[in-house]
N, C-alpha and C positions, 0 to 999 in steps of 0.2 A: 846534327843527327836527327833523323826522322823518328817519330815515336814508334813506328812499326818496323824499324830496321832490325834484322836478325844479325847479331854480332857475336863473335867468338868470345870465349872466356879470357883470352889473352889480348887485352885491349891496349893499343898504343896510347900515349899521352893525348889528352883532348886538345884538339885544335881550337883556335879562337871561334867563339860562337857555338861551341859544343859543350854538353855536359861531360863530366869526368866520371869514369867507372872506378870507384874507390871503395864500394861497400863489399865487405866480406860476409860470409854466412852469419857469423856471430853478430855483426852489425844489424843485419836484417832481423835476426831473432831479438836483438835488443829493442829495435823499433817496435816489433810486434808485442813483446811483453810490456813495453812502456805504454802502448796505447790500449791493450786489452786489460791490463791490471790497473784500471783507473776508476772512472766514475761508476761503472757497473758494479765493481767490487765494493766501493765505499758507500754507495747508496742502497744497494740491493737488500741488505738485511732489514732495513727499516721499511722500504717501499714494498718489498715482496711480502713481508709479514703482515703489513697493513691490509694487503689485498687478499691473502690466502691463509692467514694464521700460520699454523704449524706445518702446512703442506709445502713449505718452501723448497725442501730438498727434492721433492718429487717434481716441482716446477723446474728446478735446475737440471734434473735428469732429462725432462722433456725438452728443455731448451738445448742441451748438448746434443741430443739425438736429432733435433730439428736442424741444428747448424752443421752437424757432421757431414751429411751429403753435400752441402753447399761448399764446405771447405775442401772436400775431396775433389769436387768439380773444379774449384779454383786451383788446386794443386796440379791437375792435368793442364788446365788452361795456362797457368804460369810456366809450366815446363815447355810450352809451345812458343812462347814469345819472349823477347829480351829487350823490348823497348819500354818507354815511359807511357803510362796511360791506364794500365790495368783493365778494369771492366769495359771502359770505352774502347780500348784497343781490341778486346775480344769481340765486342759487338760490331765494331767496324769491319772485322774480317768475315763476319758471317751473316749480318743482318742488314736491312736497308739503312742508308745513311741517316735518315731522320730518326730512326729508332736508336742508332748508335749515339747520335747527339743527345737524345733524351737520357740515355744511360750516363754519359759523361757529365752532363749538366746536373742531373739529379744527385750524382755522387759528390760533385763539388758543393752543392747546396747542403747535402747531408753532413759533409765535413765542416762547413761553416757553422751549422747548427750545433755540431759536436763541440766546436771551439766555444760557442756561446754557453753550452751546458757546463763545460769544464771550467771556463773562466768564472762563472757564477759560483761553482762549487769551491774553487780555489779561494775566492774572496770570502765565502762564508766561513771557511776554516781560518783564514787570516783575521777575520773579525773576532775570532775567539781570543786573539791577543790584543787587537786594537778595535774595540767596539764601534768606533766612529767610521770604520771602513765598511760596516755592514749595510749602510743605507745612504741615500742622498748623494751629495757631491763626493763624499769620501769613497763610496762604492765605485762611482764613475772613474775617479782618479786611480783607484787600485786596479780596476779592469784595464785602463789605459796603460798603466805601468807594466803589468804582466804581459800585455800585448807587445809593448816595445821591447822588452827583454827577449821574449821568444823570437820575435821577428828579427831582431839584431843578430842573434846567434845563427839563425837559418840563412840570413842574407850573405854572410861572409864565407860560406862554403859548405859542401856536403860532408867533407871530412870533419870540419869543426862541429857540425850538427850531429854527426854520428858519434864523435867523441863525447859531446855533452850528453847525448842519449845513453851511451854506455855507462857514463859516470852516474847518471840519475838512476838507471835501472839497477846498478849495484847498490845504491842507497835504498832504493825501493824494495828490493828483495831482502835486504838486511832488515828493514823496518817490518816487512810482512812476517819474516821468520821470528823476530823478537816479539811482535804483537801476539802471534799465535802461541809462542812459548809462554808468554806472560798471562794469557787469558784462558786458553783451552783447559788448563788443569782445574780451573774454577767453574767451568761450564756445567750447569745442571741439566743433564740429558733429558730429564723428564719434561723440561720446558719445550723440547723439540717435538713432543708428542702432540698431534693435532687435538685441539680442544673444541673444534667445530667440525661439522660435517664437510665432506668434500665440496670445494667451491664450484660455482657454476662455470660454464665455458668462458664467458666474457672476462670475469676477474682472473681466471686461471691464465688466459692468454695475455691479458694485460700485464700480469706478473712475468710471464715469459718474455715480454718485450723488454723488461728491465734487464734481465740476464742477457738477452740477445744484443742489447746495446753494448754490453761489456765485450761480448765476443766479436761484435761487428767491425772492430778495427782491423781484422785480419786482411782486408783487401789492400791495406797500405803496403804490404810486402810487394804486391804487383805494381803499385803506383811508382815505386822507386826503382823498379827493375832496370830502367835505363841508366842507372848509376851503380849497378851491381856488377861485380867481376864475372860471376857465372850464374846469372839469374835463372836459367832453365833448370839447373839442379838445386840451387840454394833456396829458391822460393818454395817449392813443394816441401822440402825437408823442414824448413822453418815453420811453415803453416802447421804441419802435423805435430811437431814438438810443442809449439805454443798452445795448441788446442788442449793437449793432455795436461800440461802444467797449469794452465789457467782454470780448467775445470776443477782440478784438485784444490787450488787456492780458493776459488769461489765457495766450494763446499765447506772448507775449514773455516773461512771467514764467517759464513752464515751460522755455523754451529757455535763459534766463539761468541758472536754478538747476541744471538737469540738465547743461548744458554746462560748468559750473564745478566742481561737486562730484563727487568721486570715487565717493561712495556717497550719492546723493540721498535714499535711503530711511532713512538712519541717524539722521536728526535731525528732530524735530517742528518745528524752526524753520529751514527751509531758507534763507529770506532772510538771517537773521542769520549762518548758517553760511557762505553765499556771501560775505558781507561780510568775515567772519573769514578765509576762505581767501585772499582777494585783498589785504586791507588790514590784517590783524591784528586785535587786540582793539579798536582804535579803530573800524575798519570795522564790526565786530559791534555795537558800542555805538550807532553812528549808525543802522545799519539797524534795530536793535531799537527805537530811538526812533520811527522812521518807522512801524514795525509797530504800535506802541502807538497812534499817531494813526489808522492804518487801522482798527484794531479798535474804538477808542473811537467813531469816526464811525458804524460799523455798529451798535454797541450803542445809540447815541443814537437812531437811526432806529427800531430795534426798540421802544425804550421809548416812542417817539411813536406808532407804529402799533398795538402790541399792545392798549392799552386802547381804541382806537377800535373794535376788534372786539367787546369786551365792551359798549361803549356801544350798538352796533347791536343786539346781542342783547337788552340790557335795554330798549331803546326798543320792542321788539316783545314784551315780556313773557316772554322765554325764560329770563332770569336775573333775580335780584332788582333791583327798580327803583332801589335805592340806587346801583347801578353806572351809572345814566344821569344822575346829578346833574352839573350843570355849575357850576363855581365862579363866584360872582357877580362877582368881580373879574378873575380870570385867564382866564375863558371856556374852561376846560379840564375834561375829565371827571376830576376830581381823585381821586374814590374808585376809579374803574376804573384809573387810573394807579398808585395805591399798591398795590392788590391785585395787578395784573399784575406790578409790579416785585418784590413779595414772592415771588410764585410763580416768576418767571423766575430771579432771582438766588438764591433759595433752592434751586432745582433745580441751579444751578451749584455749590452747596456740597456736593451729595451725588452728583454725576455726574462722569464724565470727558468729555474733549473728543469722542472718536470716537463713543461710544455715544449721546450727546445729538445729535450731528450726523446720524447715520444715521436715528434715530427722527424727528427734526425733518423731514428730507427726505421720509421715507415718509409722514408725516402731510400734508405739503404736496401731494404727488402725488395723494393721494386727493381733496383739495380742488380741484386743477386739473381732475381728471377730472369732478367734479360741475359745475364752472363750464362746461366744454365741453358737457356734456349740456344745461345750461341754455341755452346759445347755440343748440343745435340746435332746441330747442323755441321759442325766441323768434323765430328767423328766419322771416319770412313771417306771423307772427301779427299780425293787424290791431291788436290792443290793446297791442302791445309798444311801449315807448318808441322813438322814431326814432333811427337811428344817424347820428352825425356822421362816423364813419369806417366805411365799408361794405367788408367783406372779400369779395372775389370767391370764389365757391364756399365759402362759410362752413361749410356742413354738411360738406363733404369735409375741410376743414382741421380741423374739430372732431373728426371721426371719426379722422383721422390722429393728432391729439394724444391722444385717449383711448387708442388702441391703443399708442402709444409709451410713454405714462406707465404704462399697465397692465403692459406688458412689463417695464419697469424695476422696478416693485413686485414682480412675480411672480418675477423672477430675482434681484433684488438686495436685497430688503427683507422677505422672508418671515418671518424670525425676529423682526422688529419688530411684525408684525401682531397677535399675541396681546396684547401690551402696549397697542397702540393700541386694540384692541377693549375692553380694560378701561377705558381712559381715556374712550372714547366712552360706555360704559355708565354711568360716573360722571356724565358730562355729562347723559345722559337723566334720571338721578335728580334732578339739580339742576333741570332743565327741568320735570319733573313736579311737584316740590315747589313750585316758583315758581308754576306754574299753579294748583295747589291752594290756595296761600296767597292768590292773587288772587281766586279764586272765593269764598273765605271773607270777603273784605273788601268785595266788591261787594254792595250791598243787593239783595234779591230784587225782581224786577219792574223793575229799572233797565235 
């Protein structure tokens, strides 16, 4: 199955070498909630408070408003396509091939860095139980173990991955509800009042990046569209539902942590510290267990979606064809899964949480900008795939999204741009080498 094929919602059983369309709307929503209710929620209260003091809820509002037009653009784009690839697929339909490749490659890199961020966060919570896992060889072994578990689940099939995701999201939502019920009644609302003047533009936008990292998993609904039963209808509905729920959870989590902790910025694990403050060591242990489930669910979805990006690139001859192979029994892109996990969890072993987070977010913002440019070009084009969800004033929304994302990059992520340029240059080397190898293997005159 090609990544840009438009298929009906009533799919036959997958033939050998094809992906299987098994995901229902609730599975897509589960994937989205698993990835969006993750590191952004767990780290935001501490990181955002440290940057902007009590202005965090205003930062969250600004972040939600900045992301809203992007998600609306993705909702229309997702309703036009039913193949695997997401933003790369959109860019390929409307932009020059080299720009489309840049979009697909940067998103794959962003997801690898997301895996690095979350694996570090997972191990930091795990070290609360076993301190030896917090540094040195213990940390490396723990990162490798969680990588093996997630990769093993994803390798054996999309149904198994969706089942694991749905189980984890049920645990995750129960944990979030219990945490908020246990902590919010004790929150001192006066602590939410800003004690400092409004922050300057740079720290304000840097704080926005932390929330945007939490939202940024939404593109994964499109990345697995090639394995969804009715992607053109289910992807838009899932995106809008997830945005509303995640914004509410982010706000309540921020209120809970900042309202309870005397110094919210002093600890990288504000959820666990809030539990400790109110309920002692047992509270911290229980909250840490829930945080482990939150992080594991997000990691699982990244390991699902990351190789689908490589699969789409390989199907179009942009990276080695080996990465497009589908396992004859499991019907998963097994080579792309293994390569992606090696890169993502390997990056986790050599990076820290915050540096990987900011670089991952900056890479995603570039991808979002390119997707919105693609929508501008597709709207009104006679040959464009029809939209099942049509966004009123789509071009206006796309321009608003482009401007907001560009502003965030310009003010909050400039120091990451040279490194991202180097990563993109490496990608172009891979692309050119792949194309050259293909030309050598194609007989002349064919």
